[in-house]
C-alpha positions in Angstrom: 5.1 18.6 31.6 5.7 19.1 27.9 4.3 22.6 26.9 2.9 22.7 23.2 2.3 26.1 21.6 -0.1 26.2 18.7 -0.5 29.4 16.8 -1.0 30.7 13.1 -1.9 34.0 11.5 -5.5 34.4 11.5 -7.7 33.5 10.0 -6.3 30.0 10.5 -7.5 26.5 9.3 -9.5 25.4 12.2 -8.5 21.8 11.9 -5.0 22.7 11.7 -5.4 23.8 15.4 -8.2 21.5 16.8 -6.6 18.5 15.2 -3.1 18.5 17.0 -5.3 20.0 20.0 -7.2 17.0 20.4 -4.2 14.5 19.9 -2.0 16.3 22.5 -5.1 16.7 24.8 -5.8 13.3 24.7 -2.6 12.2 25.7 -0.6 12.3 29.2 1.9 14.9 30.0 1.1 17.6 27.8 0.2 21.4 28.2 -1.4 22.8 25.1 -1.4 26.5 24.8 -3.1 28.2 21.9 -1.2 31.5 21.1 -2.6 34.4 19.1 -0.8 37.3 17.5 -3.9 39.4 18.7 -3.9 40.8 22.0 -7.6 39.7 22.6 -7.2 36.5 23.5 -8.9 35.3 20.5 -7.7 33.0 17.7 -9.7 33.5 14.6 -10.4 30.6 12.0 -11.5 30.8 8.5 -15.0 29.3 9.2 -16.0 32.3 11.5 -15.5 30.5 14.7 -13.2 32.3 17.0 -11.0 30.2 19.6 -11.2 31.9 23.1 -8.5 31.4 25.7 -5.8 32.0 23.5 -2.5 33.5 25.1 -1.0 36.8 23.1 2.6 36.0 22.1 4.0 38.5 24.5 3.1 36.3 27.4 5.3 33.6 26.0 8.3 35.9 25.0 10.6 33.9 27.4 8.9 30.6 27.8 10.5 27.4 27.5 8.6 25.6 24.6 8.5 21.8 23.9 6.5 22.0 20.6 5.9 24.9 18.6 3.1 24.3 15.9 2.3 27.0 13.3 -1.1 26.3 11.7 -2.1 27.4 8.2 -5.1 28.8 6.7 -5.9 31.9 4.6 -3.7 34.0 6.9 -0.5 31.7 6.0 -1.6 31.8 2.3 -1.9 35.6 1.9 1.6 36.1 1.0 1.4 39.1 3.7 3.3 38.4 6.8 3.6 40.5 9.8 7.6 41.0 10.3 7.1 41.2 14.3 5.3 37.8 14.2 7.9 36.1 11.9 10.5 37.4 14.3 8.6 35.9 17.2 8.5 32.6 15.3 12.3 32.7 14.8 12.8 33.5 18.5 10.3 30.8 19.9 12.1 28.2 17.4 15.2 28.9 19.4 13.8 28.2 22.8 11.9 25.0 21.2 12.7 21.4 21.5 11.2 20.9 18.0 9.2 23.1 15.5 6.3 22.0 13.4 4.0 23.4 10.9 0.6 22.1 9.6 -0.7 22.6 6.0 0.3 26.0 4.8 1.9 27.0 8.4 5.1 26.1 6.1 4.9 29.5 4.5 5.4 31.3 7.8 8.4 28.8 8.8 10.0 29.6 5.5 9.4 33.3 5.6 11.0 33.4 9.1 13.8 31.5 7.6 13.7 28.4 9.3 13.5 26.1 6.6 16.4 27.4 4.4 18.4 24.3 3.3 15.6 22.0 4.8 13.3 19.3 3.4 9.5 20.5 3.8 6.2 19.4 2.8 2.8 21.5 2.5 -0.8 21.1 1.1 -0.5 19.3 -2.5 -1.9 22.4 -4.0 0.8 24.9 -2.6 3.7 22.8 -2.9 4.8 24.6 -6.4 4.3 28.2 -4.8 6.3 27.2 -1.8 9.0 25.9 -3.8 8.8 29.1 -6.2 8.7 31.6 -3.4 11.2 29.9 -1.3 13.9 28.5 -3.4 16.3 27.6 -0.5 13.7 25.0 0.7 13.8 21.6 -0.8 10.1 21.3 -1.2 9.0 17.1 -1.3 5.5 17.0 -2.9 4.2 13.4 -1.7 4.7 12.8 2.1 2.1 13.2 4.5 4.5 14.7 7.0 8.4 14.8 7.4 11.2 15.4 10.0 14.4 17.4 9.0 17.2 17.5 11.3 19.4 20.5 10.5 23.0 19.3 9.3 26.4 20.9 10.1 29.1 21.2 7.6 30.3 18.0 8.1 26.8 16.4 7.4 26.1 15.5 11.1 22.7 16.4 12.7 22.2 19.5 14.6 19.9 22.2 15.4 16.2 22.0 16.1 14.1 19.3 14.2 11.6 20.7 12.1 8.6 18.9 11.1 6.1 19.7 8.2 3.2 18.1 7.2 0.7 18.2 4.3 -2.8 19.1 4.1 -5.1 19.8 6.9 -5.9 16.5 8.6 -2.2 15.6 8.1 -1.5 17.6 11.3 -3.3 14.8 13.2 -1.2 12.3 11.7 2.0 14.3 12.7 0.8 14.7 15.9 -0.1 11.3 16.7 3.7 10.4 15.4 5.2 13.0 18.2 3.2 11.6 20.7 4.9 8.0 19.7 8.2 9.6 19.8 7.5 11.1 23.2 5.7 8.2 24.8 5.9 5.0 22.8 3.5 3.1 20.4 1.0 1.9 23.3 0.1 5.4 24.3 0.0 7.0 20.7 -2.2 3.9 19.7 -4.6 4.4 22.4 -5.1 7.7 21.6 -5.7 6.8 18.1 -8.4 4.5 19.3 -10.0 7.2 21.3 -10.3 9.3 18.4 -11.5 6.5 16.3 -8.8 6.7 13.7 -5.9 4.8 12.4 -2.5 5.5 14.1 -0.1 5.4 11.3 -0.9 6.9 7.7 2.8 6.5 6.9 4.8 9.9 5.9 6.5 8.3 2.9 2.9 8.0 1.1 1.4 10.4 -1.1 -1.0 12.9 0.1 -3.9 12.2 -2.1 -4.0 8.4 -1.0 -4.7 7.6 2.5 -2.2 4.6 2.2 -1.5 3.5 -1.3 2.1 3.3 -1.7 2.1 3.2 -5.5 0.6 6.4 -6.4 -1.1 7.7 -9.2 1.5 9.7 -11.0 0.3 13.0 -12.6 -3.5 12.0 -13.2 -5.7 13.9 -10.9 -8.9 12.1 -11.8 -7.2 9.0 -10.8 -6.0 10.3 -7.6 -9.5 11.4 -6.8 -10.6 7.7 -7.6 -8.2 6.4 -5.0 -9.9 8.4 -2.5 -13.4 7.2 -3.5 -12.2 3.5 -3.7 -11.0 3.7 0.0 -14.5 4.6 0.9 -15.8 1.5 -0.9 -13.4 -1.4 -0.4 -16.2 -3.4 0.2 -17.9 -3.0 -3.1 -17.5 -5.2 -6.1 -14.9 -3.0 -7.9 -14.8 -4.1 -11.3 -13.1 -2.4 -14.1 -16.1 -1.4 -15.5 -17.5 0.3 -12.6 -14.1 2.1 -11.9 -14.2 3.2 -15.3 -17.6 4.6 -15.3 -16.6 6.3 -12.2 -13.7 8.1 -13.7 -15.6 8.8 -17.0 -13.4 6.7 -19.0 -14.1 3.5 -21.1 -12.9 0.2 -19.5 -10.2 -0.3 -22.2 -8.9 3.5 -21.6 -8.9 3.2 -18.0 -7.0 0.1 -18.0 -4.2 1.8 -20.1 -4.4 4.6 -17.7 -4.0 2.7 -14.7 -1.2 0.7 -15.9 0.6 4.0 -16.9 0.2 5.9 -14.1 0.4 3.2 -11.2 2.3 0.3 -12.9 -0.4 -2.0 -12.4 -3.8 -3.1 -14.1 -7.1 -2.3 -12.2 -7.4 -5.6 -10.6 -3.9 -5.3 -9.0 -4.8 -1.9 -8.2 -7.8 -2.9 -6.1 -5.8 -5.8 -4.6 -2.9 -3.7 -3.2 -5.2 -0.9 -1.9 -7.3 -3.7 0.2 -4.2 -5.4 1.3 -2.6 -1.9 2.5 -6.0 -1.2 4.3 -5.8 -4.6 6.0 -2.3 -4.0 6.9 -3.4 -0.9 8.6 -6.4 -2.1 10.4 -4.3 -5.1 11.8 -2.3 -2.7 13.8 -5.1 -0.3 14.6 -8.3 -2.2 15.2 -9.3 -5.3 17.6 -10.8 -7.2 14.6 -9.7 -10.5 13.7 -8.7 -11.7 10.3 -12.0 -12.7 9.4 -13.6 -9.3 10.2 -10.7 -7.2 8.5 -11.2 -9.2 5.5 -14.8 -8.2 5.4 -14.4 -4.7 6.1 -11.6 -4.5 3.3 -13.8 -6.0 0.6 -12.0 -9.3 0.5 -14.5 -12.3 -0.2 -13.2 -14.3 2.7 -10.3 -14.6 5.2 -8.8 -17.2 2.5 -9.0 -14.7 -0.3 -7.1 -12.2 1.9 -4.5 -14.8 2.7 -3.9 -15.7 -0.6 -3.8 -11.8 -1.8 -1.4 -11.1 0.7 0.7 -14.2 -0.4 0.6 -12.7 -4.0 1.3 -8.8 -3.3 3.6 -8.9 -0.5 5.2 -12.4 -0.1 3.6 -13.3 3.1 0.0 -14.5 4.1 -2.3 -12.2 6.2 -1.6 -14.2 9.3 2.1 -14.3 8.9 2.1 -10.6 8.3 0.2 -9.9 11.4 2.5 -12.3 13.5 5.7 -10.6 12.2 4.9 -6.9 11.8 2.0 -5.8 14.1 2.5 -5.0 17.9 -0.6 -7.0 19.0 -2.1 -10.6 19.3 -4.4 -11.1 16.5 -6.7 -14.0 15.8 -5.5 -15.7 12.7 -6.7 -18.7 10.8 -3.5 -18.8 8.7 
């Protein structure tokens, strides 16, 4: 039985805790333990909800841990950390198979010295601060999550693997990746389906976008538009509609889109729909016709042509080559 210990400085972000808790609790072979720096058996959250049944850190002093996860939240963002808690994290990391942080929990790992010389990510709004306060940490701003192995002087892997993740829901993505690492794709996919979510939101893709690999540069309004577009892929996403949504003229929006993404608005929409369809092929039971409709293509044939134009293979060919299940194909 793999022991997963989730802890964080109060008040923690509630989803940083409950997201991984649901993932590991839904998979076989895990014992999930909530640990609290307090002595009352309560882990307090930022929403005023207290999670009871938590174990005081002292009860885990000599316990072997499979995965140590540090949750973020207001307590992690305060910049004021209890030295005893930081020492406990450092000690616990030494008897853990792997260590992870969710969102701003990365600040605790950094303050405990565990991220020195490592690559790490945190919530996009805190990446600059993490890099400024902990210059020995190489902060990457785009990944949803990443895994860093310590390196010895010869560049070989060594030490405990440390996983860091971006904001809040990225802890679910990271936890699913860990389940897949432990038990394989089929088990992780079943957990994702039980939670009614996609299995893979690739770690190499930027935080603001749920899937788009070509990111929106430094334009915050355009990044926010991406999130809105993902929820409206079935709509008729014209240049005029998108420009109005972002508060620009159609001409100016086209210029901004080309500058920030390297694509005109039509290509931008097509790429988002293709990548949404790619994910659905691996994470849903629908056939190509249903996926085409869900992602805003006019027909399965339209999706086939768009796939061919964007990634060089048709939708059916992509499904046969790259997904891990049989899919009804019309190609």
